[in-house]
Residue, then its C-alpha position, 0 to 999 in steps of 0.5 A: m588534923r592533930l598534933v602528936p608526939i613522934e613516940c605516939v605516932r603509930p604505923n599506918t597513920v596519915l601525915g597531916k602536914t608536909l615536912y620540910d628539911i633545913e633547906g626548905r625542900v619537901l621531905l614528906k608530903s601531907g597525905v603520906i601513910l607513915g610506916e615504921k621505917v619512915i617514922s624511925k627516919i623522922r625521929e633521926l631527923n630530930i623532928l619530935s612531933l607531927y600533925i596526923i589525920d585519923e578518925y578523930s580529926s580529919d579537918e585541915i587546920e589552916d596556917i595563917i601564912k602559906p607553907e611556901l612563904r613560911q619556908k622562904a622566910i626560914i631560909t632568909i633568916k638562916e642565910a642572914f644569921s649564917d652570914i654574920n660570922k663570915f662578915t669582915v669589918a669591910d663587909k659590914y658597910s658594903k653591899k653585902e650588908e645592904q642585901y642582907y637587910e633588903n632580903i629581910g625587909n622584903m620578907t617583912e612586907d610579904l609576911i605583913d601583907e599575907i596576914l593582913n589579907n587573912k580574914e580571921v587573925t587567930l593563932s592555932l597552928v604550931d609549926i613543925r620544925s627539926m631541931d637543926n633549924y630551930i632558931y630560924a623557925h622560931s624567929v619566923n614564928v615569933a614574927i608571925i605571932s607578934l604581927i597577929l598581936g600587933i594587928k589586934l592592937k591596931l598598930p599602923k603599918s609603919k609600926l607593924k614593919a618595925l615590929c616584924m623586922g625586930a621580931l625576925l632579928h630578935d635572936i640574931g645575937k645567938s649567932f655569937i653564942p657557941k653552938e655547943i651551948l645553943n644546941k645542947s640537948d639537956q638542961f643548961t648550967l648556970e654559967e651557960i645561962e649567963v652566956i646565953k643571956k648575952h645574946s640580946s646585948l650582942g645582937y643590939r651591938y651588932l645592929s646598933d650602927s645600921y641605918n637600914l633598921s629602925s630604932h624600934s626594931k633595934m630596941i626589940v633585939l635589946q629588950h625582948h627579955e626585959r620584964i614589967d617588974g624590972r627583973g629582966y635583962p640586960d638592963n632591968l628595965s621596968s614597964d614604962k621604960i620598955n619599948v611597946l614593940s618589945k613588950i609584944v615580942s616578949i609575949a610572942n617569944i615565950y609563947d612560941y618557946l613554950s608551945t614548941d619542942s626545942p633542943n633541950k625541952r619538949a613542948m608544954f600543953p597549950n593550956d599550960v602555956l596560956e595559964y603561964l602567960m595569964s599568971n605572969a600578966g603584970i609581972i613579966f608581961d604587959y597585963d593588957m597585951v596578955n589579955i588581948f593575946c589570950k583571946i586570939v589564941v586557939p589552944f585546942t583546935k577542933g579534933t583535939l583529944v583531951n583528958l577532963s578533970n573528972g577522968d573522962k576523955a573527950i574531943v574538941e568540937e568547937n571553940t568558944p570566942n574569947l574563952p580559949l580554955r573552955p571549948a565545946i566538947k563531946i565525951l568519947d570515953s567515961h567510967d559512966k557509959n551513959r556520958v559517952g556521946l554527951k556534948i558539953n560546952l565547957s563555958n557553961d560548966p565551971s566544975l569541969i576543966i581540961d587537964e591535958i591533951c591526950y593522944q590516944i583513946d584506948 
């Protein structure tokens, strides 16, 4: 199974991962053969990438949480975010608000238990999402990624709960940002960027007087865009002033944003995302956390097609522990026909690197 942009999906391709609509209902089950009309319908739903099964990649990629739990979490966040603007002042201190936090608290427990019960805590699957439910799916993904890093950092369960709650709610302030800005399909203007930047303060202000949420979770909502070098927002805090859990969510937030399609941009190649994180370790992000994070991410899953720096095309056969950008590969196409079929472990060949993912071998 491999991830392919919708424009590269050919008719008669097998769908590798079930698609859901914004309400969590199944649109297409995995294993369905995609015809031209179905592919066109998927494009109309603003789904920009699909997992497919083909001759290069038939192995299933296991998600760290069950698909049903992921969809339930997305719906929980969608309902919570949608209700905010409907609350009156009286509602804010009523059973409605209590139910709102109780649902997210229960979802937090479910996510923590699911990930703690997973034997291998690595991050390899990108969630497929419609642009219509982007913000909700993003919030859930950031929570999952944050938990994976939090577990690797050996945080106690009480801190993991605060981490997950804060991550699920980190973008709650965007409920107060005009939808025409958030859902814009082209680049933001400088004025629109300044409006969007207000979401962390708006979210914190909304949650600040709630006794149902820990102070750590509230800090995540406020600080997830602060930078280690003090050039973040809203308060230009430097490293020692930023909450530890906020530093975790900062990494998870940018990783998910850059590695998935969003309303105004296409996903970056996973190796480029990791290189961005590594080049900004100690500047934007906590240096030690980035080093740990980069060891638990699997950017090139088994079956990924890649272009190499020498012009060869190859397929990823195995990942190398602690060296995510240097997997073992097999050459599929080369100007030198004697190289076709050659197996190389890139961790033993520093002269050869992966340039980018490719989607077809012509």
